[in-house]
C-alpha positions as CSV (number, residue, x, y, z in Angstrom):
1,M,-24.2,-90.3,-58.6
2,S,-24.1,-88.1,-55.4
3,K,-20.4,-88.3,-53.8
4,N,-20.7,-90.0,-49.7
5,R,-18.1,-87.3,-48.0
6,S,-18.2,-90.3,-45.1
7,L,-16.2,-92.5,-47.8
8,R,-12.2,-92.0,-47.6
9,P,-9.3,-94.5,-46.9
10,I,-9.5,-97.1,-43.4
11,L,-5.9,-97.7,-43.9
12,K,-2.9,-95.7,-43.7
13,W,-0.3,-96.5,-46.5
14,V,2.8,-96.1,-48.1
15,G,2.7,-93.5,-50.6
16,G,-1.2,-92.4,-50.1
17,K,-2.4,-90.2,-52.6
18,R,-4.8,-88.0,-50.6
19,Q,-2.6,-84.8,-50.6
20,L,-2.0,-85.3,-54.6
21,L,-5.9,-85.3,-55.4
22,N,-5.9,-82.0,-56.4
23,S,-2.9,-82.2,-58.7
24,I,-5.1,-85.8,-59.8
25,R,-8.6,-85.0,-60.2
26,P,-7.8,-82.9,-63.6
27,L,-5.8,-85.7,-65.7
28,V,-8.8,-87.8,-64.8
29,P,-10.8,-88.1,-68.0
30,Q,-14.4,-86.4,-67.6
31,E,-16.4,-89.7,-68.8
32,Y,-14.8,-93.1,-68.7
33,D,-17.1,-96.5,-68.4
34,T,-14.8,-98.6,-66.1
35,Y,-12.1,-97.6,-63.5
36,Y,-9.2,-99.9,-62.8
37,E,-6.5,-99.7,-59.6
38,P,-4.2,-102.3,-60.0
39,F,-2.3,-101.4,-56.9
40,I,-5.2,-100.1,-54.6
41,G,-2.6,-99.7,-51.8
42,G,-4.6,-97.4,-49.3
43,G,-7.7,-96.6,-52.3
44,A,-7.6,-92.7,-51.6
45,V,-7.8,-91.7,-55.4
46,L,-10.9,-94.6,-55.6
47,F,-13.0,-93.3,-52.9
48,D,-12.6,-89.7,-54.1
49,L,-13.8,-90.7,-57.6
50,Q,-16.1,-93.1,-56.4
51,P,-16.7,-94.4,-59.2
52,E,-20.3,-96.9,-59.8
53,K,-17.8,-99.2,-62.0
54,A,-14.5,-100.3,-61.2
55,V,-11.7,-103.3,-60.8
56,I,-9.8,-102.8,-57.8
57,N,-6.8,-105.4,-57.3
58,D,-3.5,-105.6,-54.9
59,S,-0.7,-108.6,-54.5
60,N,-1.0,-108.3,-50.7
61,T,-3.8,-111.0,-50.0
62,E,-4.0,-108.9,-46.4
63,L,-5.2,-106.0,-47.8
64,I,-7.5,-106.9,-50.5
65,N,-8.9,-109.1,-47.3
66,V,-9.6,-106.1,-45.5
67,Y,-11.4,-105.1,-48.3
68,E,-13.4,-108.1,-49.0
69,C,-14.3,-108.4,-45.2
70,I,-15.8,-104.2,-45.0
71,R,-17.7,-105.6,-48.4
72,D,-18.8,-109.0,-46.7
73,H,-18.5,-108.5,-42.9
74,P,-18.6,-105.3,-41.8
75,K,-20.4,-105.8,-38.5
76,E,-18.1,-108.9,-37.7
77,V,-14.8,-106.5,-38.4
78,V,-16.1,-103.8,-36.1
79,E,-16.7,-106.3,-33.0
80,R,-13.5,-107.2,-33.4
81,L,-12.0,-104.0,-33.7
82,E,-14.1,-102.9,-30.6
83,E,-12.3,-105.5,-28.9
84,H,-8.9,-104.6,-30.1
85,A,-9.6,-101.1,-29.1
86,A,-10.9,-102.3,-25.4
87,K,-7.6,-104.3,-24.5
88,N,-5.0,-102.0,-26.9
89,S,-1.5,-101.8,-24.8
90,S,2.2,-102.2,-26.0
91,E,2.1,-105.7,-24.7
92,Y,-1.3,-107.0,-26.6
93,F,-0.2,-105.2,-29.7
94,Y,2.9,-107.4,-30.0
95,K,0.8,-110.0,-29.0
96,I,-1.4,-109.0,-32.0
97,R,1.4,-108.7,-34.5
98,S,2.7,-112.0,-33.5
99,Q,-0.2,-113.9,-34.9
100,D,1.1,-114.4,-38.6
101,R,4.0,-116.1,-37.0
102,E,2.3,-119.0,-36.2
103,P,1.4,-121.8,-38.8
104,E,-2.6,-121.6,-37.8
105,Y,-2.8,-118.2,-38.8
106,T,-4.4,-119.0,-42.1
107,Q,-6.7,-121.2,-40.1
108,R,-7.7,-117.9,-38.2
109,S,-11.2,-116.3,-40.1
110,A,-11.4,-113.5,-42.1
111,P,-12.9,-110.8,-40.1
112,E,-10.4,-111.3,-37.6
113,R,-7.6,-111.0,-39.9
114,A,-8.8,-107.9,-41.3
115,A,-9.8,-106.6,-38.3
116,R,-6.2,-107.3,-37.3
117,I,-4.4,-105.4,-40.1
118,I,-7.0,-102.3,-39.5
119,Y,-5.4,-102.2,-35.7
120,L,-2.1,-103.0,-36.3
121,N,-2.4,-100.1,-39.4
122,K,-3.8,-97.6,-36.6
123,T,-1.4,-98.5,-33.6
124,C,1.5,-99.0,-35.1
125,Y,4.9,-96.6,-35.1
126,N,4.1,-93.8,-37.6
127,G,0.9,-96.1,-39.4
128,L,3.7,-98.0,-41.9
129,Y,2.8,-100.9,-43.2
130,R,5.3,-103.3,-43.7
131,V,6.8,-107.1,-44.0
132,N,10.2,-108.5,-43.6
133,L,11.3,-111.2,-46.1
134,A,8.4,-114.2,-44.5
135,G,5.6,-111.8,-45.3
136,Q,5.2,-111.0,-41.4
137,F,4.3,-107.4,-39.9
138,N,7.5,-106.1,-38.1
139,T,6.6,-102.4,-37.5
140,P,6.7,-101.7,-33.7
141,Y,4.4,-100.4,-31.6
142,G,3.5,-96.5,-32.1
143,R,2.3,-95.5,-28.8
144,Y,-0.5,-93.5,-29.8
145,T,-2.5,-91.3,-26.9
146,H,-6.1,-91.6,-28.5
147,P,-5.6,-93.9,-31.9
148,N,-9.0,-94.1,-34.2
149,I,-9.1,-98.0,-34.3
150,V,-13.0,-98.1,-34.4
151,N,-14.3,-96.0,-37.4
152,K,-17.9,-97.8,-37.9
153,E,-20.0,-94.5,-40.2
154,L,-16.3,-95.3,-42.4
155,I,-16.2,-99.1,-42.3
156,E,-20.5,-98.9,-42.8
157,A,-20.0,-96.1,-46.0
158,M,-17.0,-98.1,-47.6
159,S,-19.4,-101.2,-47.5
160,D,-21.9,-99.7,-49.0
161,Y,-19.6,-98.8,-51.3
162,L,-17.9,-102.2,-52.4
163,Q,-21.6,-103.8,-52.4
164,G,-22.2,-101.8,-55.8
165,E,-20.6,-102.6,-59.2
166,I,-16.7,-103.3,-57.6
167,T,-14.9,-105.8,-58.5
168,I,-12.1,-106.8,-56.1
169,L,-8.9,-109.1,-57.2
170,N,-6.4,-110.3,-55.4
171,S,-3.8,-111.1,-58.9
172,D,-0.8,-109.5,-60.9
173,Y,-1.9,-106.2,-62.3
174,Q,-1.3,-107.4,-65.8
175,I,-4.3,-109.9,-65.0
176,A,-6.3,-106.9,-63.1
177,L,-6.2,-105.2,-66.2
178,A,-6.8,-107.4,-69.3
179,N,-10.5,-106.6,-70.1
180,A,-9.5,-102.6,-69.9
181,D,-11.0,-101.1,-73.6
182,E,-10.7,-97.7,-74.4
183,H,-14.0,-97.0,-72.8
184,S,-11.8,-97.4,-69.3
185,F,-9.9,-95.4,-67.6
186,V,-6.7,-97.2,-65.6
187,Y,-4.4,-95.5,-61.9
188,L,-1.4,-96.9,-61.8
189,D,0.1,-96.2,-58.2
190,P,3.2,-99.0,-58.0
191,P,5.5,-99.2,-55.3
192,Y,7.5,-96.4,-56.3
193,M,11.0,-96.6,-57.7
194,P,13.6,-95.7,-55.1
195,I,15.0,-92.5,-55.8
196,S,18.6,-94.1,-54.0
197,S,19.8,-97.0,-52.1
198,S,19.3,-96.2,-49.1
199,A,15.5,-94.7,-49.8
200,S,14.5,-98.3,-51.0
201,F,10.7,-99.0,-49.8
202,T,9.3,-101.9,-51.1
203,G,8.2,-104.3,-48.3
204,Y,4.6,-103.3,-48.2
205,T,4.0,-107.0,-49.6
206,E,6.5,-109.5,-50.5
207,G,8.9,-109.6,-53.5
208,G,9.6,-105.8,-53.8
209,F,9.2,-104.0,-57.0
210,G,12.6,-103.0,-58.2
211,Y,14.1,-101.7,-62.1
212,E,12.7,-105.0,-64.1
213,E,9.5,-105.1,-62.4
214,Q,9.1,-100.7,-63.6
215,C,10.2,-101.8,-66.8
216,R,7.7,-104.6,-67.4
217,L,4.9,-101.7,-65.8
218,K,6.2,-99.5,-69.2
219,K,5.3,-102.2,-71.4
220,T,1.5,-102.6,-69.9
221,C,1.3,-98.7,-70.1
222,D,2.1,-98.8,-73.6
223,N,0.2,-102.0,-74.2
224,L,-2.8,-100.1,-72.7
225,T,-1.9,-97.2,-75.3
226,K,-2.5,-99.5,-78.3
227,R,-5.3,-100.4,-76.6
228,K,-6.6,-96.6,-76.5
229,V,-7.1,-97.3,-72.7
230,H,-6.4,-94.0,-71.1
231,F,-4.1,-93.9,-67.6
232,L,-2.2,-92.1,-65.5
233,E,0.4,-93.3,-63.4
234,S,1.8,-91.9,-60.4
235,N,5.6,-92.8,-59.8
236,S,8.8,-91.1,-57.9
237,D,11.2,-88.1,-60.1
238,C,14.2,-89.8,-60.7
239,D,16.4,-90.1,-64.1
240,D,15.2,-93.8,-64.5
241,I,11.3,-93.0,-64.6
242,R,12.1,-89.6,-66.6
243,K,13.9,-92.0,-69.6
244,L,10.9,-95.0,-69.3
245,Y,8.4,-92.8,-69.8
246,S,10.1,-90.0,-72.2
247,E,7.2,-90.9,-74.7
248,Y,4.2,-89.5,-72.3
249,D,3.6,-86.5,-70.8
250,I,5.0,-86.3,-67.5
251,T,3.1,-83.9,-64.4
252,I,6.0,-82.6,-61.8
253,V,4.2,-82.6,-57.9
254,E,5.2,-82.2,-54.6
255,A,4.4,-84.7,-51.8
256,K,4.8,-84.1,-48.2
257,R,5.6,-87.8,-47.2
258,S,5.2,-89.0,-43.5
259,V,5.2,-92.8,-43.3
260,N,8.7,-94.1,-43.4
261,S,10.3,-95.7,-40.6
262,K,13.1,-92.8,-40.4
263,A,12.4,-89.3,-39.4
264,N,14.9,-87.8,-41.4
265,R,13.8,-89.5,-44.7
266,R,10.0,-87.8,-44.4
267,G,9.3,-84.5,-45.7
268,A,8.8,-82.9,-48.9
269,I,9.9,-84.7,-52.0
270,K,8.8,-84.4,-55.9
271,E,6.8,-87.2,-57.3
272,V,5.6,-87.0,-61.2
273,L,2.4,-88.1,-62.7
274,I,2.4,-89.8,-66.0
275,H,-0.3,-89.4,-69.1
276,D,-1.1,-90.0,-72.2
């Protein structure tokens, strides 16, 4: 199957992997039956590899709703985005952002909620998707001159792709990996282990992803290895992660991170690619 060059992430997501694709591609097996990505986020690796058969998952319900609506209701999503683009302003942004504080928010249609997330992502400060402890979007307005709110070509290309043999889940990552076997390939891009107490960012979904979760993930990787399932994991380059995965191959890569609410925490940082 030839790749669709129009296919790429529609959302800017914390820890996006577009700039690391040249380092990731050589570590992906040449042949596999099913691709698994249980922390899909913006999907940079998925949309670069474009496997014919995949299982993608994320615990972020609003994110998964975006992918499901692009797959099932692309026209409605585009129409909603066009409405947002026509009305875009600081005042309008905060009006739309506040919708998830309303008791009736969950009664809004799925395409309406999907378009809201895309609109907020395209217009919020530095493209930072962040929620508070109540799960409410809380990033401020970005004041961009010409934000690319409506990308009809990308939505149509993504819809076509997701209508193939792509299973979309909204569950715990271990559940999403339950059926992976020796003919599968798993790419893991979890919320990173914080490299300092001030650098922590796990606010892309409720609950966070601390050291205990990192240990649970490592046990999952051990289980995959026992089942002869090949995996590749991205994480931060820190002592805790190096110690956890000491028996695996670790490749150090450098990434320039621009998605942070504080300007002095953006720039080139070291990350690791862990593989069996």
